[in-house]
N, C-alpha and C positions, 0 to 999 in steps of 0.2 A: 899330082895335085897336092898329095899329103906333104911331100917334101917342100914344095913351094910355100905352103901354109906355115910349116915349121920354121922355114928360113925367115919368112916375114915376121913371125912372132918373135924370133930371136933378135932380129934387127930392131924391132920396136922396143924391146926390153933394154937393149944396149943404148938406144937413143934417149930413153926416158931419163930425166934428171934424177940423180941419187938423192935420197932423203935420209937424214939421220934418224936412227931408231927413236921412236916416240914423238917425232915431229909431226904435227898435224898437216894433212894435205892442203895444198894451196888452192883456194877457190879461183876459178877463172875470173879475169877482170870484168867488172860490170859495165855494160854499155848503157849510155843514156837512151831512154825510150825514143822511138821515132814519133815525136810529138805532132808532126804534121799529119801522120797517119791517124793518130788518136783524135786530132781535131776533125778530120774528115769523117771518122766514125761517129763522133758526137753530133755532127751537123746533119749527116745525110744517110746514115746506115738504115736500110729498110726495116730492121728489127728494133723495136723499142728497147728491149733489154740491152742490146749492144750500145745503143745511143746513150742510155742512162748510165751504163757502166763506164763508157768512155768519158762522159761528162764528169762522173765522180773522180776519175783519174786526173782529169785536168784541174779540177778544183783542189784536189789534195796536193797536186804538184806545186800550186802557187805560182810564183814568179817564173819558175823554170819553164812552164808551158806557155806563158804569155806571148813570147816572140812568134811561136808557130800560129797562135790564134790571130795575132796582128797581121802576119803574112797572109793568112787565109782571107781575112776581110779586105785586105788591100787588093787581092786578086779578084774576089767575088763580090765585093761590096758588103757593107756592114749589115744591110738588111737580110743578107743570107745567113747571119748568125741567129739561131732560133731562140725563142723566148726561154725555153728550158735551160739553155746554157747560160744566158745572161742572168736569169733568176737564180740559178745555182751559185754562180760567182757572187751575186749580190747577197744572198742569204748566208754565205760562209763569212767567217770573221778572220780567216787567215789571209795569207798573201802579203807581199811586201810592196815596195814602191811601184813596181811594174803593174801589179794588179790594180792598185789605187789609180795609177795614171790611166789605165784602160777604162776603168769605171767612170773616171772623171770625163774622159773623152766622149764616152757614150752619153753620160748624163747631160753634157753641155750641148749636145746636138739636137736642136728642136725638131729635126726631121726623122730622128731614129725612133723606130717603133717602140723599143723597150727601154727608153731613157728613164722611166720612172723606176723600173727594177734596178737599174744601175745607180740612180740617185739613192734608192733605199740601201744599197750596199755601202755607199759612203756614209749614210746616216748610222748604220749599224756599227761601222768602224769609227764613228765620231771623228771624221777627218776635218780638222780645223780649217785647212786650206779651202775646203769646199763651202765655207759659210756663205760667200756671195751667191753660190748656186742655190743653196737652201733658201736664202732670203728672196731670190728672184722667183723661186718655185711657188712660194705661198700665194702669188698672184697669177699663177699660170691658168690658162683656160681648162687644162686637164685636171679633173679632181684627183686623179692618181698622183700627178706631180705635186699638187698642193699637199696631199697627205705626207708624202716623203719629205717635202720641204719643211713642214712643221716638225716631223720626226727628227730631221737633222738639227734644226735649231734647238729642239728640246734636249738632244744629246749633247749639245755644246753649252747649254745653260750652266752658268757657274753654280756651284753647290753652296756658295756662301749664304749665310742667313740673311734675312731681309724680306722685303715684299716680293713674293713670287711673280706678281703681275709686272714687276719691273724688269724681268728677265725676257730676252727676245723670244725664246721659244714659248714661254707661257703667254706672252702678248699675242703672238701669232695664233696660238691655239684658241685663245679666247675670242679673237675676231672671227675665226673660221666657224666656231661653234655658234656664234650669234648671227652670222650673216650668210653662210654658204647655203645655196638653195638645194644642194644635193645631199640627201640624208645619208648616203653611203660614206661621204667624206666626213660628215659630222660624227657618225658612229665611230669611225676608225680613230679620229682625233680624240674622242672621248675615252677610248680604250688606251690610247697612248698616254694620256694624262693619268688614268687610273693605274697603269703599270708603274708610274712614278709616284704613286701615293697621293695623287691629286684627284679628289672626287668631283671636280667641277662638272664633268660631263656625265655623271651618273643619271640625271634626268633623261638624257638622250638615249642611254642604254636601256633604261626602263621603258621609254616610249617604243623602242624597237621591239622589245620582247613582248610587252603587254598590250600594245596598241596597234602595231603595224604588221604583225606576222601574217595577216590575211591580205595585205596589199598586193594587187596584181596590176601590172601594166600590160594591157592587151592580153597576150597569151603567156606572159612571163610572170610567174609567182615570185617576184623579187623580194617581197616582204618576208616570206617564209625563209628564203635564203639568208637574208640579213639577220633575222632572228636566230637562226641556227648558228650563224657565225658569232653573234654576240654571246650566246650561251656557251659555245665552245671556248671562246676567249676568257670568259669569266671563270670557267673551270680551270683553264691553264694558269690563270693568275691566282688561283687558290681561293676565289670568292665563294665557291660552292658549285654543286651540280644542280642546275635549274632546268634540266631537260623536261621535267614534268610540266613546266609552264607552257610548253608547246604541244602538249598532248591534246587529244580530242576533248571536247567539252565533257566535264565530269569531275569526280572527286580528285583524280590525279592532277588535273589541270588546275583546279582551285588551290590545292595544296602547293603546287609548284609556283603559282603566282604569289601566294602568301609568302613563300620562302624568298622569292625575289624581293618583295617589298620589305621583308625583315632584314635582308642583307642591306638594302638601300638605307634603311633606318640607321644601321651601324655606320654608314658613311655620311650621316647628317642630312639625308634626304627623306622626307616623310610624305606618304600618300602617293597614290597612283597618278600618272600624268593625265591631262585632259584627253578624253577619248576622241581620236580622229574619226573613229567609226560613227560618231554622232553626226558627222557631216555627210549629208546625202550624196551618194555618188551619182553623177549623171549616167545616162545610158550610152556609154561609149560604143561606137560601132566600127571604128577604124583608127589608124594612127600611122605615124612615121617616126622613125628614130634614126639619128646619126650617132654612131659610136666612133670615137677617135682617140687613140692613145696619145695623139699629138695635139689635137685642137679642141678636145673636150667633147662631151656628149650633149645631144639635144633631143628632147622628147616632145612629141606633139600627139594629142588625141582629139578626136572630134565626135560630135553627135550627129544624128541624121539631119537635124535642123540647122546645122552650121555653127554650133558653138565649138570653138577650138581652144584647147587648153594646153599650155606649156608646162612641163614638169612631170613629176612622177605620180601625181594624183592628189585627190582631195586630202587635206590634212597635212600635206607635206609642204613646207615653206618653199616659195618660189613659183607656185602655180599662177599662171597668168591666163585669163580667159578673154576671148574676144569673139564677137559674132560676125559671121559672114552671111550675106543675104541668102535665105534658105533656098530660093530657086537657083541662084548661081551655084550654091554649094551642091545641090542635088545634081545639077548638070555636070559639075566637076567630078563627082563620084561616079556617075554613069560613064563618063569618058575614061576613067581609070579602068573600068571593066571592059573596055574595048580590047584589052590585051590581058585576058585572064590566065590563071594557072599559078603554080608554085614553082619558082625557079631561083637559082643562084647564078648571078652573072659575074664572071671574072673570078680571079683567085683572091679570096678574102683572107688577109693575113691579120690585120688588126682593125683598120678603118673600114667602115662600111655604112651604107644607107639601106634601110629596110622599110618597106611600105606594106601594110596589111589592111585590107578592107573587104569583108565578106559580101557586103551589099545585101544579099538575100539569104544569108545564113551559112553558106559554105565559103571556104577561102578561095574565091574566084580570082582574087588579085593579091598575091603574096610574093613580093620580089625582094631579094637581098643582093646588093650590088657593091662590088669593089670600086674604088675610084678609077675612072677611065673605062668602066665597063657597063655604064648605065645605057640600056637600049634607047634609041633615038626617040621613040614614042613616049617612053617614061620621062625622058628629059623634058620633052614639051609639056607633059603633065605637071612636072615639078615646077616649071616656070609659071604655069597657070596658077598653081596653088600659091606660090610666093606672091604673085600679083594680086590674088584674092585677099591675102593676109595683109598686104600693104607693108608698112614699115615694121618688119618683124625680123628677129635674128635668123630665121631660115634663109632670108635673102643673102646674108653674108656667108652662109655656110655652103650654099649650093655650088660655088665655083670649084670646089674640090671634086664634085661629081658631075656637073653639067658643063658642057663645053660652051 
């Protein structure tokens, strides 16, 4: 055994290439990563840390990894590509023509769940060829798509001096701020303008922090979430740290609110916004929401006596109230509770419909449904609700969920 080992060692030394004294050893040739495997890890590995690391490798590789990603979606469908991967590619600013082409393909597909994140990637890169996509997006049903459309047009606005309102991006931002019923869209466009030194949207930011932090839609404290986002973005933009404005009532909160108003004064905005809290909130007892990355969101709430309101609540532009006959509406609510319980129906990826109505205090009817997975009895109830509301946007949105 010892002789065989010695012979093998001698042969290996003879076979080894000679190296001149002082010459550095040669590194073995580097092989390209198996990007197909990296894509599979980023999409479906059971461990989050592995998925995140693989996603980072794909983003850092830029165009080199794009063919493997395109091949994966060709085999599995683009809806198999997760939000985290699309968002990471969109938030990066690197990548060449192949990356831009893939983002454009995603952004232009009205059926793709994560098209807004892809469009945001084109906006961050200020892709001039995407201007038609940006322009079309500002009128899209999805508030996420509208935000990114405005962001893209703002990124392409010429820097030449002159009236800012004459620039396409500024015009689109001004229209959205003045007319869009969704406060989430208005806030984000206001922040986009502020990032470019335009204080036009400062009143919207003030209203979010000072006036709307307590807004709740059914069981969702969305007002607090929006206020925290606004404060975080102001800090990122160097405006100041206004977290105190969101503290519990007391000295810290008053000082924080005063600091926000002081900052607004430096932007040419004086005084606090009109308080939406002064508008009395009805006694909401239930509601329905449709969330869709592709078709936009719809919010409905109702009182026990049949007042149905569209939108995110009192004091938020876009609220539409209509009355349903109280007896008819009471029977409608009772029929909803023929199938009580809390349940999720189907695989919810992005689009879903949710109904919540406690009736007697506990969530006896709370259903969250993916398209194509709404139980038959709930489908019948939704048709009855649409019939009671008459000519209402709910009617046009139900075909996504009701057969």
